[in-house]
N, C-alpha and C positions, 0 to 999 in steps of 0.2 A: 721729409716734411713732418713725420711723426716725432722725430727727435727735436726738431725746432719747436713744435707745439709743446713737447714735454719740458723744454728749457724755459718756456714762459710759464707753464702751469705749475712747475715746481716752486716758483716764487710765492704762489698763493698758500703753500703749505709751510712757509718759513716760520710763522709764529708758533707752530706746533713742533717744528724740528729743533728749534733753539731751546735747549733744556738748561741753559745757564742760570745761575742764581741771580746774576745781574744782567741787564740788557744793554748797558752802555759800554762801548769799547774802552772808555776811559778807565774802567775798573777791572778790565780783563788782563790776563797775563800777557807778557810781551810776545810770546810765540803765537798767540791768537792774532795779534796785529800783523805779524809777518805772514800768517796764513791768509788773512784778508787781503794783504797787499799782493800775494801771489795769485789770489783769485781775481783781483782787478787786472793784473797783468795778463793772465790767461784770457780773460774776457776781451781785453783790447786786442790781443794777438789773434784770437778766433775771429773777431770782427774784421781785422785786417786781412786775414787769410781768406775770409769769405768773399772779398771783392777782387782777389787776385786770380789769374788763370790757374788751372789745375796743374800741379807738379807732384812728383813723387815725394819730395821733402815736405811740401805743403800739406799733402794728404797725411803723412805720418805725424806732423805737428798738430794737425787738426784732430786726428784721432786721439792723440795723447792729451790734448787740451780738453776735448770732450769728456774723456774719462775723468780728468781732474775736476771739471765743472760739475758733473753729476756726482762724483765722489764727495766733493765738498758739501753738497746738500744732503746726500744720503747717509753720510757718516756724521753729520752734525749732531744728532742726538747723543752720540758718545763723546766726541771730542770737545763739545761745548761745555761739558761738566768738569773736564779735567783741568787742573792747574790751581795756582794760588791766586785768589781774587783779592783785590784791594777792598778794604771796608768802604761801604757806601756811607757818606755823611748823613747825619740826621736831617739836615735841611732838605734832602731830596727823597727821603723815605716817607711813605704814606702811613699816617697814624690816625685811625678813626677817633672821633671825639667821644 
């Protein structure tokens, strides 16, 4: 129950965890997109395993998925800064008058 609460509460820290210079996925490196895709896949698999009866393989996959889920967020301050970012066009940047 504590881990389930932590899985929800960690979302509230997301604006402070993402240290990327750009916030849009459009301008991030390709491997960031792959990492986000893996996160979505793990999220769906954990949801599926949560409704299935307990099994040894399901427990192992759930534990590995939980490590990836929390690792994704807890390591985000470091991995979100790494890589070659595409330049953000002038039309979407803020310039005060």
